[in-house]
N, C-alpha and C positions, 0 to 999 in steps of 0.2 A: 581519597580523591573526591573532589566536588565536581559534579557533572551536570550540565544542562542539556536536556534533550528537547529539541525545538521542532515543532510540527507546524507547517503552514496551514494545515487543514483543521476544520472544525472538530474539536475534541469531543463534542457532545454527539457527533454523528458517527455511526459505525462505519469503519473502513479499514482496509488492510494496513495502511501506514500507521494509523492511530493504534491499532492492535499491536503492531510490531513494536512501536515505541513503548507502550505500556508494559509489554512482556519483557523487553530489554531492561527497562527501568527497574522492574521488580527483581529481576535476577541480579542486576548490578547492586541493588540495595542489599539483597541477601548475601552478597559477597563482601559487604562491609563498607560500601561507598555511599556517599550522600548524593542523592539524585533529585533534581527538580525538573518539572515538565513545563515548557513554555509553549502556549498555543492560543489561538482564538477559540471561543466557545459560544454557542448560541443559547446555552442554558447552563446553570451551575454544575460544576464538577465536584461532587461531594466525596466521592470514593477515594480521592487522592489527598484530601485535606489541604494543609498548607504547602504541600509539595507541588501543587499546581499553581502556576502563575498565568493568569488570564490576561492576554494582550490582544485587543482588537475584536471587532464584531465581524463575523464571517458573512459573506455574500455568496449566493449561488452563481457560479460563472460556468457557462458551457465550455468544455475543453476536452478534446481528444475523444469524442464519442461518449463522454461522461459529464458529470456535473461536479466541478471542484468548488468546495465551500471554503473560501479563503477570505482573509481580510485584505481589502484593497486601499485602505486609508494610508495616505502618505505621511500622516502626522503621528508617527510612532517613535520618532527619534528620541524625544525627551524622556518618554516612559522607559524605553529600552535602555537608554544610557543610565538612568537612575538605578534600574534593576541590576545591570551588569556591574556598576560601581559598588552597589551594596552587597551583592552575592559573591563577587570575586571567584568565579568558577575557574577550575583548573583546565577543564575541557568543555568546549561548547560543541555539541554534536547536532548538526542540522540535517533534517531529512527532507529531501528535495531542496537542497540549499540555494538553488537559483530561482525558486518560486517567489515572485514578488507578492506582497511587499514585506511581510514579516521576516522571512529568512534573509532576504537581501539586506534589510535594514539592520538585523542583528549582525550580519557579517561586516557591514560598514562600521558599526559602532564597536565591534569586538576588538579588544586588545589582548586577547589570550589565544590559546591554541584552538584552532577550528578544524573540525572533522565534518565531512559531508557524506551522506549516504544517498546514492542515486537509485531510486526504485523503478523509474519509468522506462517503458519501451514503447515509443510512439513514432510511427512513420512520418508524421508531419514535422517533427523536429522542433527546435527551440524558436523557430520563426513564428510559431503560433502565438507567442506572447506579445504580439504587437500592442501598443506602440514601442515596446522595449526593444532596442536594437541589439545586435550581436555584441557591440562594444559594452553595453550595459552588463551583459552576462559575463564577459571575459574579465571585466573589472573586478567583479566579486568572486569569480572563480579563482583568481590569483590569490585570494586571501585564505583559501583552503590549505591547511597544512597536511591534511590526510584525506584520502578519497576512497570510498567504499562503493562497490556496486553489488546488488543483491544476487546477480546471476551473470553468466556470460552474455546473454542477450542484452541485459541492461548495460553492461560494460561496453559492448560493441556500439550500442546506440549513442551513449554519451561521448564515447571516444571519437566519434565522427566529428563532433562539434568542438570538443575540448580534449585534444590529445594529451595524455598524461599517464602516469602510473596509477592503476586502480587495484585495490585489494578486494577480491571477490569474497564476501562473507554473506552467506545466504540468509533468508528469513528463517526463523526458528519456529518450532512447534512444541507446545507443552504436552509431552507424552503422558504426564500424570493426569492432566485434565482431559485430553482426548485419548481415552483408553478403551480397550475392548471390554473392560469390566463395568462400564456405565450401564444404567438401565435404559431400555428402549421406551418409546412413547406407547403407552398401553393401547390407546385408541387405534393404532395402526398395526397391532399385533393380532390380526384376524385371519391369517392364512394367505393374504394377498401378497404378491411380489411387489416390493416397493422400490421405485426409482426415485432418487433424491437429487434435487437441484438446489444449490446454495449460492446466493449472490444478489447484488442489487439488480432490480429489474430495469436494466439499461440495454439498449440495442446491442452493444458490443458484447454483452454476456451471452447472447445467442439463445435465449429462452424461446424465441419464436421458432427456431429450427428444431428445438427439442419438442415443442408441441406438435409440429408437423411429423416428426419422427415417431412420436408416441401414438399417433393415429395408426401407423403401420404396426407398432408393437401391440397395440390393443386388439388388433384383429387376430394376432397369433396367440397372445396371452390375455384373454378377456378377464382373467382373475389377477389383474395387475393394477397398480396405482402409481400416479406421478405426484410427488410432494414437492412443492415449490416454496422454498424458504428464502426470504429476503425482502427488504423494504422497496417500495415503489408505489407511485400514485397513478400517473398518467398511463404508463405502459401496463400496469396491472389491470386497469379498467379495460384497456384494449385487449389484453390477453384473455381476460375473463369473458369478454364479449365474443372473442374468437372461439373459445371453447364451447360456449353456449350455442353459437350459430352452427357449429360443426356437429353438435350432438355428442361430443366426446365426454365420456363419463370417467369418474374416479381421478379427476385432477383437483388437487387441494392446494389452495393458496394460503399459506400460513402467515405471510407478512414478516415483519421484524421479529426475531427471537433473540433472547439474551445470550451472552457468551456462556453463561452457566448452563443454559438449556441446550445449546447447540450440539454438544457431543451426543445427546440422547437421540437427536434426529439422525445423525450419522449411524448410530447403532441400529436404528429402526430400518435403515435402508438395506436392500439386497444388492443394489448397484448404485454407485454415485456417478453422476453425469455432469461434466463441465464443458458445454459446447461453445465456449467463447470464440468470437470471430477473429480476434487478434489483439495486439497492443497489450498483451500480458507479459510482464518481464519475469514472472515467477508463478508458482502455483500453490499458494499457501492453503487454499481450500482442498487441493489434492492431498497435501500432507496431512491435513486434519482427518480426512476420510481414511487415508491409508493407516494412520495411527490407531484408528478404531477398528481396523481390520477389514476394510471394505474395498472390493475391486472397483477400478475406475474406468469409465469411458470418457475420453477427453479429446478435444480438438488437437490435431497435430500441428501446434504452433510452437515457436521457439521456447517460450517461457514454460510451457507445459511439458514439452519433450525433454527439457533439462531435468525434470523430476521423475516422470514416468517412463519406464522402458517398455515399449510395445511388446505384448506377449508375456511380460513378467508380472508387473503390478497392475496391469490393465491393458486396455486397447486404445490406440490412437487412430483417429479418423480425420479425413480432410475437413477443414472448417467450412461451414455453410452448406454441407452436403447432408441433408436430412435422411436420404436413402441409406447412405453408408452408416450414418449415426444409428438408424433403426436396426440395421443388420448387426452392428456391434452389440447393441443392447439385447437383441434377441439371442445372440450367441451366448452371452453370459447368463441370461435368464434361463436358458435351456439346460445349462450345465452347472449344477450346484457344486460339484467337485472342483471345477475350474475356478468358480468364485472363491471357494475356500482357499485354494492354493494361491491365487493372486492376493487375497486378503492377508495371508500369512507373510508373503513376501513384502507386502506393503508395510506391515508393522516393522519389519527389519529395516526397510529403507527409511521410514520416518524417524527411527531411532537415531540415525546419523545426523538428523537435523534438530535434535532436541536442544531446547534453549540453553541448557546447562553447557553444552559444547559451544554453541554460537556466541553466547555472552562472553565466554573465555576468549574467543577469537577477537571480539570487539575490544575487550580490555587490553589484550596484547597489542592491538593496533594503537590504542590510546598511548600505551607506554612508549612505543616507537615514535609516535608523533611528538610527545613531550621531550624526547631526547633531542629531536631535530628542530622543533619549532623555534622561529626567531623570537627574540624578546621585543615586544612592542611597547611603546610608551603608553602610560596611563591615559585613557581618553579624557579630554577636557572639552566640554561643550562650549565653554567661553572661548577657548583657543580656536575651535573650529569656526565659530561665528566670526572671530576677528580675522582669521585667514580668509574666509569666504568674502567678508566685506572688503578686505584688502585686494583680492582678485577682482571684485566688482569695480572698485575704485580705479584699479589699473586699466581695466577695459574701457571705462568711461574716459579716462585721460587720453588713451590712445585714439579713441573714436573722436574726441574733441580736437586732437592734434591734426587728424586727417581732414576734419571739417574746416578748421581754422588754421591753416599752415602759417608758420612764422614768416614774417616779411624778409 
């Protein structure tokens, strides 16, 4: 099977959707299928070789409490048409398929079977994408032959706007890569109790609440450390200033770390903390920490609660509540046996989400879609132009008739 995996987001910038797509593509390739990746990129993607097809230049667009790095150029049609006609994919799998402009243009030009995976869980809904109207979204949604949501919260969110049948197939985790057997970071193996945060330094990730909570933790456990891993510029400077002004010690900002190095940071942690304030449809970072055998303290939001059972693999606390967050961290730091028990349960839970299982589910969905997908005529740019010119001419004729009625 020849498969296109399409991302609207900058493939050169780390993020959950891009990591999801790369892992899925690798496992589909190992299963004997031909996979190509289509996405914008702000810098060359060399690791994927000729399997990566670069379309569009990404721009940073504020969206849903985050920054989406997407291409907004409307002049993608010719390039996409040429690629689709040359490659002749059996399946085009679009992630966030209604994200303008790359995904919606691919849907418009596609004449093959289309599958869409919906990752987002956003209280503001699809009206955030102004000036694109609901009719714009519905037009391209109708071209999806298969629909996947990564979690029940993601399904409920998209189903409010586009009622349909959705197959819930979760994000996966590579349990061979994120393994309890990896080596920790030597510099942090000095006897201190390590709390780890992993994520982009954006407001919705809740690092500011963790810093407030850590002030309480530090008073109880002076021999502790907070390690913050993840990219960020403006907010990192703000947080560093906040730490300095408060006199809080043992807060280490690592910045961006590679995928290869990330499991070692999880291994270094005694407790992993994810204090996001909302808008998380899933908890891939929770799975990564659990796969390495670490107990979790996380916000009790829909996306996280679908992964972690309170009292089993970790503790869930109300979002934006730094006092309750501190109490949960102190509870786990106090009890090494509890940490080990939760870590062991986390390993078992993460195994259920191993990419080997998830990729099989996706492939089975492809097979069902191909059985039912309608046959679409081969796309012709010339035909489209002729049809559009014909419509334009008809509108002008009707307008002229109204302006100059017959005697």
